[in-house]
VEXGURO-599937 format. One record per residue: residue in one letter; residue number from 1; y, x, z of N, C-alpha, C in turn. Coordinates in pm, whole numbers. Example, Ala and Ser with C-alpha at 12.3 -4.5 7.8 and 13.67 -1.06 7.14 Angstrom:
<pts>
> code|pos|n.v|n.u|n.w|ca.v|ca.u|ca.w|c.v|c.u|c.w
> A|1|-569|1319|780|-450|1230|780|-330|1320|780
> S|2|-225|1285|708|-106|1367|714|3|1290|787
</pts>
This chain:
<pts>
> code|pos|n.v|n.u|n.w|ca.v|ca.u|ca.w|c.v|c.u|c.w
> M|1|-2731|128|-1066|-2716|197|-1195|-2568|214|-1224
> P|2|-2521|334|-1256|-2377|353|-1280|-2331|275|-1401
> A|3|-2208|229|-1394|-2152|153|-1504|-2130|242|-1623
> S|4|-2152|191|-1741|-2120|263|-1864|-2054|166|-1960
> L|5|-1994|220|-2062|-1924|133|-2156|-2021|45|-2233
> S|6|-2146|88|-2242|-2241|9|-2318|-2292|-111|-2239
> T|7|-2279|-107|-2104|-2333|-215|-2023|-2225|-297|-1954
> R|8|-2107|-233|-1925|-2004|-305|-1852|-1867|-281|-1914
> P|9|-1846|-325|-2038|-1715|-305|-2100|-1610|-392|-2032
> L|10|-1487|-345|-2030|-1379|-426|-1978|-1345|-535|-2079
> P|11|-1301|-652|-2033|-1268|-760|-2126|-1147|-726|-2209
> P|12|-1139|-779|-2331|-1022|-754|-2414|-898|-814|-2353
> V|13|-783|-754|-2382|-656|-810|-2337|-629|-936|-2417
> P|14|-604|-1050|-2349|-583|-1175|-2423|-456|-1169|-2507
> A|15|-460|-1238|-2621|-342|-1244|-2708|-233|-1325|-2642
> P|16|-107|-1290|-2665|4|-1367|-2606|0|-1512|-2650
> S|17|55|-1600|-2566|62|-1741|-2598|139|-1762|-2728
> G|18|87|-1850|-2812|156|-1878|-2936|125|-1781|-3047
> S|19|20|-1694|-3026|-11|-1594|-3129|-140|-1628|-3200
> E|20|-169|-1757|-3218|-289|-1797|-3290|-293|-1731|-3427
> G|21|-411|-1686|-3462|-428|-1623|-3592|-408|-1474|-3587
> V|22|-359|-1420|-3473|-340|-1277|-3459|-463|-1219|-3390
> S|23|-515|-1108|-3437|-634|-1047|-3379|-608|-1005|-3235
> A|24|-707|-1028|-3148|-694|-986|-3008|-687|-834|-3001
> S|25|-604|-783|-2912|-593|-640|-2895|-685|-595|-2783
> F|26|-738|-474|-2793|-831|-421|-2695|-768|-301|-2627
> S|27|-807|-277|-2502|-754|-163|-2427|-801|-34|-2491
> P|28|-716|69|-2493|-761|201|-2537|-879|247|-2451
> L|29|-958|339|-2505|-1080|381|-2436|-1049|439|-2298
> Y|30|-943|521|-2288|-914|582|-2158|-874|475|-2055
> Q|31|-813|364|-2101|-779|256|-2010|-904|185|-1960
> Q|32|-1006|176|-2046|-1133|118|-2002|-1199|207|-1896
> I|33|-1190|338|-1916|-1245|431|-1817|-1167|420|-1686
> K|34|-1036|410|-1698|-953|391|-1579|-996|266|-1503
> G|35|-1023|158|-1576|-1069|34|-1512|-1201|50|-1441
> L|36|-1292|127|-1500|-1423|149|-1436|-1409|234|-1310
> V|37|-1321|333|-1315|-1296|414|-1195|-1234|327|-1086
> L|38|-1142|239|-1123|-1082|147|-1027|-1187|56|-964
> Q|39|-1284|12|-1044|-1393|-71|-990|-1468|5|-881
> S|40|-1492|133|-904|-1563|214|-805|-1478|234|-679
> L|41|-1348|251|-698|-1259|265|-582|-1256|135|-502
> L|42|-1243|24|-571|-1239|-106|-506|-1370|-136|-433
> G|43|-1481|-95|-493|-1611|-120|-432|-1646|-24|-320
> G|44|-1560|76|-296|-1583|169|-187|-1682|279|-217
> E|45|-1712|301|-346|-1806|408|-380|-1751|545|-336
> W|46|-1619|564|-351|-1552|686|-306|-1446|645|-205
> K|47|-1456|695|-85|-1367|656|23|-1236|736|16
> P|48|-1128|684|79|-1004|761|87|-1027|899|148
> G|49|-973|1001|80|-990|1138|124|-1111|1208|67
> E|50|-1205|1133|7|-1326|1193|-49|-1302|1238|-194
> A|51|-1379|1336|-235|-1373|1383|-374|-1448|1286|-464
> I|52|-1396|1265|-585|-1468|1188|-684|-1547|1287|-771
> P|53|-1643|1240|-851|-1717|1331|-938|-1625|1406|-1034
> S|54|-1671|1518|-1084|-1591|1598|-1177|-1570|1523|-1307
> E|55|-1472|1568|-1385|-1446|1505|-1515|-1569|1512|-1604
> M|56|-1642|1623|-1598|-1763|1637|-1679|-1869|1537|-1638
> D|57|-1887|1520|-1506|-1986|1424|-1457|-1947|1282|-1494
> L|58|-1818|1251|-1484|-1772|1117|-1521|-1787|1093|-1670
> A|59|-1763|1196|-1750|-1779|1183|-1895|-1925|1152|-1929
> T|60|-2017|1219|-1859|-2159|1191|-1880|-2194|1050|-1834
> R|61|-2142|1012|-1722|-2171|880|-1666|-2125|767|-1758
> Y|62|-2003|782|-1812|-1947|675|-1895|-1970|696|-2045
> R|63|-2034|810|-2080|-2069|838|-2221|-1945|846|-2309
> V|64|-1845|920|-2260|-1724|943|-2337|-1691|1092|-2327
> S|65|-1584|1133|-2396|-1545|1274|-2393|-1475|1307|-2262
> Q|66|-1475|1435|-2228|-1408|1480|-2107|-1257|1458|-2118
> G|67|-1203|1471|-2239|-1061|1446|-2259|-1021|1303|-2229
> T|68|-1109|1208|-2265|-1081|1067|-2236|-1078|1044|-2085
> V|69|-1175|1105|-2014|-1177|1093|-1868|-1052|1155|-1807
> R|70|-1014|1273|-1859|-897|1341|-1804|-771|1255|-1817
> K|71|-757|1188|-1930|-639|1104|-1950|-638|988|-1851
> A|72|-755|930|-1824|-764|822|-1727|-732|872|-1586
> I|73|-785|989|-1551|-761|1045|-1418|-614|1083|-1402
> D|74|-554|1138|-1508|-411|1173|-1503|-327|1051|-1470
> E|75|-359|937|-1531|-281|816|-1507|-301|766|-1364
> L|76|-423|773|-1314|-449|731|-1177|-380|824|-1077
> A|77|-372|951|-1110|-302|1046|-1024|-152|1020|-1024
> S|78|-98|985|-1141|46|957|-1149|82|831|-1072
> E|79|-16|743|-1050|5|621|-972|-27|640|-825
> N|80|-54|765|-785|-84|800|-645|-212|738|-594
> L|81|-304|705|-684|-435|654|-642|-534|769|-623
> L|82|-514|876|-699|-596|996|-687|-504|1116|-667
> T|83|-560|1221|-609|-484|1344|-585|-562|1463|-638
> R|84|-499|1542|-725|-563|1664|-776|-532|1780|-682
> R|85|-633|1862|-653|-614|1981|-570|-667|2100|-648
> Q|86|-577|2193|-677|-610|2308|-760|-732|2382|-705
> G|87|-832|2397|-791|-951|2471|-754|-1050|2396|-667
> K|88|-1016|2271|-627|-1103|2195|-537|-1156|2066|-600
> G|89|-1079|2007|-691|-1123|1884|-755|-1022|1773|-740
> T|90|-1069|1651|-760|-984|1532|-751|-1033|1444|-638
> F|91|-940|1396|-556|-974|1323|-435|-905|1186|-435
> V|92|-967|1092|-365|-905|962|-345|-787|979|-251
> A|93|-670|937|-295|-550|953|-212|-564|871|-84
> T|94|-504|919|23|-513|852|151|-381|858|225
> H|95|-349|752|297|-227|749|378|-240|836|502
> A|96|-360|888|528|-378|976|643|-321|1115|617
> E|97|-297|1149|491|-240|1279|459|-94|1285|503
> Q|98|-55|1398|559|80|1413|610|184|1390|502
> T|99|152|1430|379|251|1421|271|277|1279|225
> V|100|189|1184|259|209|1047|213|219|947|327
> Q|101|231|994|451|235|902|563|352|806|554
> Y|102|465|852|499|582|766|486|608|730|340
> R|103|502|715|264|518|689|121|599|562|94
> F|104|579|457|173|650|332|151|771|316|242
> L|105|800|415|325|915|407|414|1024|500|362
> K|106|1132|443|313|1236|521|245|1359|543|332
> L|107|1344|527|463|1455|551|553|1465|700|585
> V|108|1584|754|573|1605|898|590|1721|920|687
> P|109|1710|1017|779|1824|1046|867|1942|1101|789
> D|110|2063|1066|830|2183|1111|759|2191|1263|754
> A|111|2139|1329|856|2149|1475|864|2038|1548|791
> G|112|1942|1474|734|1829|1540|668|1801|1479|533
> G|113|1693|1524|471|1653|1473|341|1521|1400|350
> M|114|1464|1370|232|1335|1304|227|1232|1389|300
> G|115|1149|1325|381|1045|1396|452|1087|1450|587
> S|116|1215|1427|626|1263|1481|753|1276|1373|859
> L|117|1210|1260|841|1222|1150|934|1164|1184|1070
> G|118|1058|1265|1070|998|1305|1197|900|1201|1248
> P|119|829|1233|1357|729|1140|1410|794|1016|1470
> A|120|727|903|1453|779|777|1506|716|747|1642
> E|121|796|695|1732|745|640|1857|723|491|1833
> R|122|599|445|1853|562|307|1819|547|224|1945
> H|123|608|107|1943|591|14|2054|549|-121|1996
> F|124|426|-165|2028|376|-292|1977|416|-403|2074
> I|125|488|-500|2022|538|-611|2102|435|-722|2112
> D|126|371|-753|2000|279|-867|1997|176|-847|1886
> C|127|61|-907|1903|-45|-909|1801|-125|-1035|1825
> K|128|-115|-1130|1735|-183|-1257|1756|-233|-1316|1624
> R|129|-333|-1401|1636|-390|-1469|1519|-330|-1608|1509
> L|130|-283|-1639|1388|-217|-1767|1363|-264|-1823|1229
> R|131|-243|-1952|1213|-265|-2012|1081|-145|-1981|994
> A|132|-169|-1948|868|-63|-1899|781|43|-2005|755
> P|133|171|-1973|786|280|-2061|740|284|-2059|587
> A|134|349|-2158|530|347|-2173|384|402|-2050|313
> D|135|514|-1992|362|573|-1878|292|485|-1755|301
> V|136|419|-1736|416|328|-1623|432|204|-1642|344
> A|137|153|-1764|340|36|-1793|257|65|-1762|110
> R|138|183|-1799|62|218|-1771|-78|220|-1621|-103
> A|139|281|-1546|-12|293|-1401|-32|158|-1331|-29
> L|140|65|-1380|53|-66|-1314|68|-174|-1377|-20
> G|141|-138|-1474|-103|-237|-1537|-190|-338|-1620|-114
> L|142|-295|-1680|-3|-382|-1762|80|-345|-1909|67
> R|143|-426|-1994|130|-390|-2134|142|-315|-2154|273
> S|144|-221|-2245|274|-148|-2274|396|-247|-2315|506
> G|145|-236|-2250|621|-328|-2279|730|-443|-2183|741
> D|146|-462|-2094|642|-568|-1993|651|-537|-1898|767
> P|147|-641|-1833|824|-617|-1742|936|-542|-1616|893
> T|148|-443|-1579|973|-367|-1456|950|-348|-1384|1083
> L|149|-303|-1261|1074|-271|-1181|1191|-124|-1144|1185
> Q|150|-50|-1172|1292|92|-1137|1298|112|-1024|1400
> L|151|176|-916|1354|207|-803|1440|358|-788|1448
> Q|152|406|-751|1564|547|-718|1579|556|-585|1653
> R|153|638|-495|1601|651|-364|1664|790|-307|1639
> V|154|824|-205|1719|948|-131|1703|913|15|1679
> L|155|978|77|1581|965|220|1557|1093|288|1603
> A|156|1078|390|1685|1193|466|1734|1182|609|1685
> F|157|1295|669|1654|1301|809|1611|1398|883|1702
> Q|158|1348|990|1762|1426|1069|1858|1480|980|1970
> G|159|1396|887|2013|1429|801|2126|1517|682|2094
> I|160|1557|666|1968|1647|557|1930|1567|450|1855
> P|161|1559|326|1908|1489|220|1835|1559|194|1703
> T|162|1485|209|1593|1548|210|1461|1497|99|1369
> I|163|1371|61|1381|1313|-39|1291|1239|-145|1373
> F|164|1270|-270|1349|1193|-382|1404|1112|-442|1289
> E|165|980|-455|1308|894|-504|1200|815|-628|1243
> D|166|812|-724|1153|729|-844|1166|628|-838|1052
> I|167|501|-816|1085|397|-786|985|292|-896|985
> W|168|257|-944|866|154|-1046|850|41|-991|763
> L|169|-84|-1011|809|-203|-964|739|-301|-1080|723
> P|170|-379|-1083|614|-483|-1184|603|-588|-1164|711
> G|171|-635|-1273|771|-725|-1261|886|-860|-1202|854
> G|172|-918|-1237|739|-1054|-1195|707|-1074|-1045|704
> P|173|-997|-970|622|-1020|-826|611|-989|-749|740
> F|174|-911|-808|832|-869|-734|951|-925|-796|1079
> K|175|-1045|-849|1069|-1111|-908|1186|-1134|-800|1291
> G|176|-1094|-828|1413|-1113|-733|1522|-994|-643|1549
> L|177|-887|-656|1469|-768|-574|1490|-691|-629|1610
> T|178|-656|-542|1702|-582|-581|1822|-466|-483|1844
> A|179|-373|-523|1930|-261|-436|1965|-311|-310|2033
> E|180|-418|-323|2113|-472|-207|2182|-528|-105|2083
> R|181|-599|-153|1982|-653|-62|1880|-541|4|1801
> L|182|-438|-71|1770|-325|-16|1696|-254|92|1778
> A|183|-232|63|1907|-161|158|1992|-243|285|2014
> A|184|-376|272|2016|-462|387|2044|-480|476|1922
> H|185|-452|424|1802|-472|503|1681|-362|607|1669
> P|186|-397|736|1655|-294|840|1656|-216|854|1526
> G|187|-272|808|1416|-207|827|1287|-131|704|1241
> P|188|-89|703|1113|-13|590|1059|-99|464|1048
> M|189|-34|350|1051|-105|222|1047|-187|208|919
> Y|190|-128|249|805|-203|236|680|-327|326|681
> G|191|-320|440|748|-437|526|761|-546|457|840
> M|192|-509|383|944|-606|307|1023|-668|196|938
> F|193|-585|128|858|-638|23|772|-747|79|680
> E|194|-727|201|631|-825|265|543|-953|298|618
> S|195|-938|370|730|-1055|426|798|-1137|322|872
> E|196|-1071|220|927|-1144|124|1012|-1169|-10|946
> F|197|-1093|-44|841|-1110|-174|778|-1136|-166|628
> G|198|-1135|-45|572|-1165|-28|430|-1061|-86|338
> V|199|-937|-100|385|-828|-156|303|-725|-47|278
> R|200|-701|-15|152|-601|87|118|-485|24|43
> M|201|-366|43|96|-246|-7|29|-207|93|-80
> V|202|-206|46|-204|-183|139|-316|-46|119|-382
> R|203|17|5|-362|150|-16|-420|221|-122|-337
> A|204|353|-128|-353|432|-224|-276|554|-265|-356
> E|205|604|-383|-326|729|-432|-383|820|-469|-266
> E|206|950|-440|-280|1043|-465|-171|1164|-545|-218
> K|207|1215|-627|-126|1342|-696|-145|1434|-650|-33
> I|208|1557|-611|-69|1648|-552|28|1778|-633|30
> R|209|1826|-662|151|1955|-730|167|2016|-692|301
> A|210|2143|-718|317|2211|-692|444|2211|-820|528
> V|211|2183|-805|659|2177|-920|748|2238|-883|883
> C|212|2257|-985|968|2295|-964|1108|2174|-992|1196
> P|213|2163|-928|1310|2044|-945|1394|2046|-1077|1470
> G|214|1923|-1130|1494|1909|-1242|1584|1891|-1191|1726
> P|215|1873|-1281|1822|1859|-1239|1962|1744|-1141|1985
> M|216|1629|-1164|1920|1515|-1074|1941|1545|-935|1887
> E|217|1604|-926|1768|1634|-796|1709|1743|-724|1790
> Q|218|1840|-800|1843|1941|-738|1928|1876|-672|2049
> K|219|1778|-741|2107|1710|-688|2225|1632|-562|2194
> W|220|1546|-568|2091|1453|-458|2066|1520|-340|1996
> L|221|1624|-365|1918|1694|-255|1851|1816|-209|1929
> Q|222|1845|-279|2038|1957|-242|2125|2089|-235|2047
> V|223|2117|-345|1976|2241|-354|1898|2319|-478|1942
> A|224|2446|-477|1913|2534|-589|1949|2527|-698|1843
> P|225|2560|-822|1881|2569|-929|1780|2665|-890|1668
> G|226|2628|-923|1546|2712|-892|1432|2693|-753|1374
> T|227|2607|-671|1437|2580|-538|1383|2509|-550|1248
> P|228|2560|-487|1143|2492|-497|1013|2358|-423|1015
> L|229|2254|-489|968|2121|-429|957|2074|-441|813
> L|230|1982|-354|775|1921|-359|643|1788|-433|655
> S|231|1775|-543|584|1651|-620|582|1567|-576|463
> V|232|1444|-530|491|1352|-484|386|1225|-568|396
> E|233|1203|-654|298|1081|-736|294|985|-674|193
> R|234|870|-633|243|774|-560|159|644|-639|144
> E|235|595|-650|22|462|-701|-5|378|-584|-54
> A|236|270|-554|18|185|-439|-15|52|-489|-69
> Y|237|-2|-413|-166|-122|-455|-238|-229|-346|-233
> T|238|-353|-388|-234|-463|-295|-253|-498|-294|-402
> Y|239|-613|-240|-436|-652|-231|-576|-653|-369|-643
> N|240|-633|-369|-776|-631|-491|-855|-522|-588|-813
> K|241|-411|-533|-759|-293|-612|-724|-325|-724|-625
> L|242|-419|-699|-534|-456|-798|-433|-364|-782|-312
> P|243|-284|-887|-280|-189|-874|-168|-262|-863|-34
> M|244|-217|-769|50|-282|-744|178|-184|-738|295
> E|245|-54|-743|267|41|-734|377|176|-790|336
> L|246|237|-864|427|377|-904|416|447|-843|536
> R|247|543|-755|512|611|-683|619|761|-706|607
> R|248|820|-762|713|963|-786|717|1023|-692|821
> G|249|1102|-596|773|1160|-498|862|1311|-508|867
> L|250|1367|-486|985|1511|-477|1002|1543|-335|1047
> Y|251|1630|-267|972|1657|-126|992|1800|-104|1042
> R|252|1813|-24|1147|1944|27|1185|1984|137|1087
> T|253|2109|137|1046|2154|239|951|2277|314|1002
> D|254|2298|312|1134|2411|387|1188|2385|537|1186
> K|255|2258|578|1186|2223|720|1178|2126|749|1064
> H|256|2088|647|988|1993|661|878|2045|588|755
> H|257|1989|620|641|2018|547|518|1889|529|439
> Y|258|1891|431|351|1776|403|266|1790|483|137
> R|259|1690|563|105|1698|650|-12|1574|632|-99
> H|260|1598|607|-228|1486|591|-321|1516|673|-445
> E|261|1426|760|-481|1445|845|-600|1402|768|-725
> L|262|1486|770|-826|1459|703|-952|1434|804|-1061
> S|263|1342|772|-1151|1316|861|-1263|1278|781|-1386
</pts>
């Protein structure tokens, strides 16, 4: 039975600590609709790349006005969770689309602009299952010792090894993932996570600092000791802010720079 506001209301937002005696505040109606749509996305009712029901159908389903649904959909679209297509409808955003394949990769060639990075040559160094070290467990919301998957790969652009990545994933959602499957997949890694494991990365947080390479990075990136590299540590999340990836990348910047548009 489809969720409606009369049967599955979202819980009220709790009052801030120390605000005894102040009335609890409730989410606006469109935020409640947004939450119900997110529940459907999280539950896999609409897959990445698929169309969601029309605003009119959703308004009927949730027993609210079409304007309320539109406001909720607009917010989800602004967060890159949904994509509007003129004359076709609204679709679940997917990393398989060419326009978003490098959504979380902000490295740009010095001679070009955003979107001119070009296709990456991928070389997978290792893929193994390990018990989570304490720092990885904290980042992924696991207990120390829980099963995880560690991937290491190099991305090259125009034949030049440019990014060395050390990637950690929770073991449960990615059961059966191997280096062979990763290498055989023609599209982006996040697209594979969507299509084969039902995990969609919807947001990420990054920490950036300058570092020098260790022996392994010198080998795989073909750089000399003391070469400055850009360290980008990314935590990526699926719906409901659930952590699904810890990615530590070292970037060569002799022919590229990190670019992020602010607004």
